[in-house]
N, C-alpha and C positions, 0 to 999 in steps of 0.2 A: 313670465314676469308677474310678481305679485301686484295685487291692487294697490297696497300701501295707502298712502294719502295723496292722491293726485291733486295737483293744483296748477292752474295756468291754462295754457292753450291746448285745446283738443283740435287738431287739424284734420280736416276732411279733404280728401282728394277730389279734384274736379274730374268731369268726364273728359277723358283724354285717351283716345284709342291708340295713339303712337306710344308704345311702351318705352322706347328710349327717351322720348321727350318727357313722358311722365317722371321717369327716374331722375332726369336732369333737373326737372322743376322741384321734386321733392327733396332730393339729396342735401342741398345746402340748408334747407329748413330744419332738417333733423339735428343740426348742430347748434341751433339757437336756444335750445333748452325747453322745446315743446314737451308736453307730458305724454300725449297719446297721438297716434296717427290712425285714422280710420280710412280704409280703402273702400271707396264708393265709386262705381261706374255704372250709370243707368243706360248707357248706349252700347257697350261693348258685348260681344257674344261670349258664351261661356269659356271658350278656349282662350280668348284674350284675357278675360277676367282671371282666369287661373294663372296664366303666365305673368300677369302684372302683380298679383297678390304674391306669387312665389318669388318674384324679383324684389318686392318691397320688403318681405319678411326679414331677410338677413341684414338689410340696410338698417332697419329699426332696431334689430337686436344689437348690432355693433354700436348704435348710438345710445342705447339704453332707453329707447322709446317704445312703450307698449303698442303693439300692432293689433288692430281690431278690423274685422271684416263687417261690412254692412250687409244685412238682410240674409246672408247665405251661411247657414251653419255648416253644411257639407263642405263648402269652400274653406271656411275657417279651420275646419278639421284637417282637411287635405293639406294645407300649407303650414300647419302647426301655429296658427295665429294665437295670440294671447287671449283673443276673445271674439265676440260677435255683438253687433248691435241690431236689434229688432224693432221695427215699427209695428203698428197694430195689425198689419195684414201680412207679416213676414214670418210667422211661426210662434210656437208656444215657448214661453220662457222656461218652464220646468223641463220640457223636452230638450231644449238647448243645453241647460245645465247638466242633464243627465248624459248627453252626448259628449259635451266638451270636458266634463269633469269639475270637481269641486274648486280647483284653483283658477279656472277660466274666468275672465271678465265678461259678464253677460249684462248688456245694457238694454234699457227699454225706453222708447219714445213715449212720453206721457202727455204731450201736448199742453193743454190747459186743465188736466184732469188729475186732481190729487187722489182721488179714489182708484184711478187706474194705477197710479204710482204705488199706492198702498198694496194692490193686488199683485203688481209686478215684483215687489220686494218679497212679499210672502211666497211667491212662486220661485224665488231664487235669483232675482236680478241683483247685480252688484252695484249698479248705479241707475239713476233715473234722469231723463232728459226732458226739459220743459221748453216750450217755445211754439210759435215764434214771438219773440219779444219786440221785434221791429220788423218792417217790411223786408222780405227776403227775395234775393234774385234767384235762388236755387229752388224755391218752392212757391207756387202761386196758390192763392186762395187758402193759405194755411190758417190754422187757428191761432189766436192771439192769447198769450200768457202775460201775467203781470209780476213784478218783482215780489209782491206779497206771497205769491205761490211758492217761491224759493224759500222764504222764511218759514212758511207752514210745513214745507217738506223736510225741515231739520229733524222733525221727530222720527223720520224714517231711518235715520242714522246710517245712510249711505251717501256717497258722493252725489252732488247735484250739478247737473249740466245745463247751461243756458245755450240756446241756439236761435238763430233767426235774425239776420240783419245786424249782427253786432260788430261794432267798430271800436277802436281804441277811445274814440270820443264819447261813446254812450255806454261803455261797459261798466263804468264805476258803480252806478246804482244797483246793478246785478251782483257785483262782487259784494257790496255792502249788504245785500239782502241774503247772501249766503251762497252764491254760486261758487263751486269749487273749480269748475272748468268752463271756459267759453269755447263752444264748438264753432268753427269758421271754415268756410270755403272761399268765397269771393273776396272777403276782406283781406285775405293774404294772397291768394293766387291771381287775383285780378289787379292787385296793387302795382303801381310802377316799379317798386323795389320790394318784392315779397319778403326778403330777409329783414329789411327794416320794419316792415309792417308787422311781421311776427314778433319782433322785439318790442315794438310799441305796445302790443297787448300784454306781453310779459311784464313790461314796465309797470302797467297799471296794477297787476296783481302784486308785484313787489312792493309798490307804494303802500297797499293795504296791509301787507305782512309786516311792514316797519311801524305801523301806527299802533 
């Protein structure tokens, strides 16, 4: 799937070792209009991660949602994912680009560091992710980014992703500052009604598109 001009919700899967349950949780969300889905599981073994990624891949393709694998270039290649997302300790951007090809989506975690984002784009990153913008349940002791960083990153001319504690109630300043995508785990998957939660984020992006 081409990068095009993604906008809206970048959904990240929770740690869920029960593959059937993971698919049941994700499937209805793929029909809400989310832009991308990132498969992330920090607790499962390699065989489970492969099985889950391989099962999610066709679901995303059918829904027209780009499928991205967290941290693992080899797994992304093995399941023919649309791309990979790499943190600072997860591998080299240029090597991932070379392995996955020129059309792959290669994302980079840039935390609160514009210089890191500049280096990532120079190495072949398709998008840059900044955060955390707010306290996050999925990552403790994380670095803190400000909306001004999103505005400064416009010069990189790649999609800008905001992550970290984002809710429908606090996302507006990030969209206004230039976030193309809001990356979310618990804000959707821990919500009482995940589908309604996903749509609430999308409504905020729609609001700005209409202004």
